[in-house]
Biopython code that builds the backbone (N, CA, C, O; Angstrom):
import numpy as np
from Bio.PDB.StructureBuilder import StructureBuilder

atoms = [
    (1, "MET", "N", (-59.730, -73.067, 69.504)),
    (1, "MET", "CA", (-60.361, -73.594, 70.731)),
    (1, "MET", "C", (-60.908, -72.453, 71.609)),
    (1, "MET", "O", (-61.991, -72.572, 72.182)),
    (2, "LYS", "N", (-60.156, -71.358, 71.709)),
    (2, "LYS", "CA", (-60.587, -70.216, 72.528)),
    (2, "LYS", "C", (-61.882, -69.605, 71.984)),
    (2, "LYS", "O", (-62.765, -69.227, 72.755)),
    (3, "MET", "N", (-61.992, -69.510, 70.655)),
    (3, "MET", "CA", (-63.188, -68.923, 70.030)),
    (3, "MET", "C", (-64.447, -69.722, 70.352)),
    (3, "MET", "O", (-65.489, -69.134, 70.640)),
    (4, "THR", "N", (-64.367, -71.063, 70.307)),
    (4, "THR", "CA", (-65.537, -71.909, 70.575)),
    (4, "THR", "C", (-66.029, -71.702, 72.013)),
    (4, "THR", "O", (-67.236, -71.674, 72.257)),
    (5, "ILE", "N", (-65.097, -71.557, 72.964)),
    (5, "ILE", "CA", (-65.465, -71.340, 74.370)),
    (5, "ILE", "C", (-66.190, -69.993, 74.501)),
    (5, "ILE", "O", (-67.184, -69.890, 75.220)),
    (6, "LYS", "N", (-65.691, -68.965, 73.809)),
    (6, "LYS", "CA", (-66.319, -67.636, 73.848)),
    (6, "LYS", "C", (-67.736, -67.690, 73.306)),
    (6, "LYS", "O", (-68.646, -67.104, 73.892)),
    (7, "VAL", "N", (-67.935, -68.393, 72.181)),
    (7, "VAL", "CA", (-69.262, -68.507, 71.558)),
    (7, "VAL", "C", (-70.233, -69.198, 72.517)),
    (7, "VAL", "O", (-71.394, -68.801, 72.611)),
    (8, "ARG", "N", (-69.776, -70.213, 73.219)),
    (8, "ARG", "CA", (-70.634, -70.943, 74.158)),
    (8, "ARG", "C", (-71.065, -70.047, 75.324)),
    (8, "ARG", "O", (-72.208, -70.117, 75.775)),
    (9, "LYS", "N", (-70.148, -69.208, 75.808)),
    (9, "LYS", "CA", (-70.448, -68.329, 76.952)),
    (9, "LYS", "C", (-71.376, -67.188, 76.551)),
    (9, "LYS", "O", (-72.357, -66.910, 77.241)),
    (10, "THR", "N", (-71.063, -66.520, 75.425)),
    (10, "THR", "CA", (-71.866, -65.379, 74.980)),
    (10, "THR", "C", (-72.300, -65.615, 73.535)),
    (10, "THR", "O", (-71.716, -65.069, 72.599)),
    (11, "ASN", "N", (-73.334, -66.437, 73.375)),
    (11, "ASN", "CA", (-73.801, -66.810, 72.033)),
    (11, "ASN", "C", (-74.527, -65.644, 71.363)),
    (11, "ASN", "O", (-74.230, -65.303, 70.218)),
    (12, "LYS", "N", (-75.473, -65.035, 72.071)),
    (12, "LYS", "CA", (-76.259, -63.918, 71.517)),
    (12, "LYS", "C", (-75.356, -62.722, 71.213)),
    (12, "LYS", "O", (-75.467, -62.108, 70.152)),
    (13, "LYS", "N", (-74.468, -62.398, 72.145)),
    (13, "LYS", "CA", (-73.560, -61.253, 71.970)),
    (13, "LYS", "C", (-72.678, -61.455, 70.737)),
    (13, "LYS", "O", (-72.486, -60.529, 69.949)),
    (14, "GLU", "N", (-72.145, -62.663, 70.572)),
    (14, "GLU", "CA", (-71.280, -62.970, 69.422)),
    (14, "GLU", "C", (-72.048, -62.806, 68.118)),
    (14, "GLU", "O", (-71.520, -62.250, 67.155)),
    (15, "LYS", "N", (-73.291, -63.284, 68.076)),
    (15, "LYS", "CA", (-74.120, -63.179, 66.864)),
    (15, "LYS", "C", (-74.371, -61.719, 66.517)),
    (15, "LYS", "O", (-74.271, -61.337, 65.351)),
    (16, "ILE", "N", (-74.697, -60.896, 67.511)),
    (16, "ILE", "CA", (-74.966, -59.464, 67.296)),
    (16, "ILE", "C", (-73.700, -58.782, 66.763)),
    (16, "ILE", "O", (-73.767, -58.004, 65.811)),
    (17, "GLU", "N", (-72.549, -59.074, 67.380)),
    (17, "GLU", "CA", (-71.280, -58.493, 66.930)),
    (17, "GLU", "C", (-70.976, -58.908, 65.491)),
    (17, "GLU", "O", (-70.499, -58.092, 64.702)),
    (18, "PHE", "N", (-71.244, -60.160, 65.142)),
    (18, "PHE", "CA", (-71.012, -60.671, 63.783)),
    (18, "PHE", "C", (-71.905, -59.935, 62.782)),
    (18, "PHE", "O", (-71.451, -59.542, 61.707)),
    (19, "LEU", "N", (-73.179, -59.752, 63.145)),
    (19, "LEU", "CA", (-74.129, -59.046, 62.260)),
    (19, "LEU", "C", (-73.690, -57.603, 62.049)),
    (19, "LEU", "O", (-73.739, -57.102, 60.926)),
    (20, "ILE", "N", (-73.259, -56.922, 63.121)),
    (20, "ILE", "CA", (-72.792, -55.535, 63.016)),
    (20, "ILE", "C", (-71.549, -55.478, 62.123)),
    (20, "ILE", "O", (-71.418, -54.589, 61.282)),
    (21, "GLY", "N", (-70.646, -56.430, 62.314)),
    (21, "GLY", "CA", (-69.419, -56.491, 61.505)),
    (21, "GLY", "C", (-69.713, -56.649, 60.026)),
    (21, "GLY", "O", (-69.148, -55.935, 59.197)),
    (22, "THR", "N", (-70.595, -57.582, 59.689)),
    (22, "THR", "CA", (-70.951, -57.806, 58.274)),
    (22, "THR", "C", (-71.650, -56.582, 57.700)),
    (22, "THR", "O", (-71.416, -56.225, 56.545)),
    (23, "PHE", "N", (-72.511, -55.926, 58.495)),
    (23, "PHE", "CA", (-73.223, -54.722, 58.053)),
    (23, "PHE", "C", (-72.236, -53.606, 57.720)),
    (23, "PHE", "O", (-72.388, -52.924, 56.706)),
    (24, "ILE", "N", (-71.218, -53.417, 58.575)),
    (24, "ILE", "CA", (-70.187, -52.394, 58.345)),
    (24, "ILE", "C", (-69.415, -52.716, 57.061)),
    (24, "ILE", "O", (-69.134, -51.817, 56.269)),
    (25, "ILE", "N", (-69.073, -53.983, 56.854)),
    (25, "ILE", "CA", (-68.339, -54.405, 55.648)),
    (25, "ILE", "C", (-69.167, -54.086, 54.396)),
    (25, "ILE", "O", (-68.635, -53.573, 53.412)),
    (26, "ILE", "N", (-70.468, -54.390, 54.438)),
    (26, "ILE", "CA", (-71.356, -54.108, 53.294)),
    (26, "ILE", "C", (-71.388, -52.599, 53.021)),
    (26, "ILE", "O", (-71.305, -52.175, 51.869)),
    (27, "LEU", "N", (-71.507, -51.792, 54.079)),
    (27, "LEU", "CA", (-71.531, -50.331, 53.928)),
    (27, "LEU", "C", (-70.234, -49.831, 53.292)),
    (27, "LEU", "O", (-70.265, -48.961, 52.423)),
    (28, "VAL", "N", (-69.092, -50.378, 53.723)),
    (28, "VAL", "CA", (-67.782, -49.986, 53.178)),
    (28, "VAL", "C", (-67.707, -50.323, 51.684)),
    (28, "VAL", "O", (-67.260, -49.505, 50.880)),
    (29, "ILE", "N", (-68.150, -51.538, 51.319)),
    (29, "ILE", "CA", (-68.128, -51.968, 49.908)),
    (29, "ILE", "C", (-69.018, -51.030, 49.073)),
    (29, "ILE", "O", (-68.609, -50.584, 48.001)),
    (30, "LEU", "N", (-70.216, -50.735, 49.556)),
    (30, "LEU", "CA", (-71.122, -49.818, 48.851)),
    (30, "LEU", "C", (-70.496, -48.436, 48.735)),
    (30, "LEU", "O", (-70.598, -47.795, 47.689)),
    (31, "GLY", "N", (-69.853, -47.973, 49.791)),
    (31, "GLY", "CA", (-69.173, -46.678, 49.787)),
    (31, "GLY", "C", (-68.099, -46.606, 48.711)),
    (31, "GLY", "O", (-68.008, -45.614, 47.987)),
    (32, "PHE", "N", (-67.284, -47.655, 48.604)),
    (32, "PHE", "CA", (-66.233, -47.698, 47.580)),
    (32, "PHE", "C", (-66.832, -47.676, 46.172)),
    (32, "PHE", "O", (-66.286, -47.037, 45.273)),
    (33, "LYS", "N", (-67.946, -48.369, 45.983)),
    (33, "LYS", "CA", (-68.622, -48.393, 44.664)),
    (33, "LYS", "C", (-69.119, -46.997, 44.306)),
    (33, "LYS", "O", (-68.999, -46.571, 43.157)),
    (34, "ILE", "N", (-69.675, -46.283, 45.282)),
    (34, "ILE", "CA", (-70.189, -44.921, 45.058)),
    (34, "ILE", "C", (-69.010, -43.974, 44.737)),
    (34, "ILE", "O", (-69.120, -43.129, 43.848)),
    (35, "MET", "N", (-67.904, -44.118, 45.450)),
    (35, "MET", "CA", (-66.714, -43.281, 45.225)),
    (35, "MET", "C", (-66.199, -43.419, 43.799)),
    (35, "MET", "O", (-65.771, -42.438, 43.190)),
    (36, "LYS", "N", (-66.241, -44.642, 43.268)),
    (36, "LYS", "CA", (-65.772, -44.892, 41.899)),
    (36, "LYS", "C", (-66.800, -44.345, 40.903)),
    (36, "LYS", "O", (-66.603, -44.451, 39.693)),
]
sb = StructureBuilder()
sb.init_structure("model")
sb.init_model(0)
sb.init_chain("A")
sb.init_seg("    ")
for serial, (resi, resn, name, xyz) in enumerate(atoms, 1):
    if name == "N":
        sb.init_residue(resn, " ", resi, " ")
    sb.init_atom(name, np.array(xyz, "f"), 0.0, 1.0, " ", f" {name:<3s}", serial, name[0])
structure = sb.get_structure()
């Protein structure tokens, strides 16, 4: 319930944070593949 209220208040900010988070995860996965 708390998360839905946050998304309603700061919709654009939440989307940007989500995109940055997924981008970092992709970079980490690629990094691990290169290390191997």
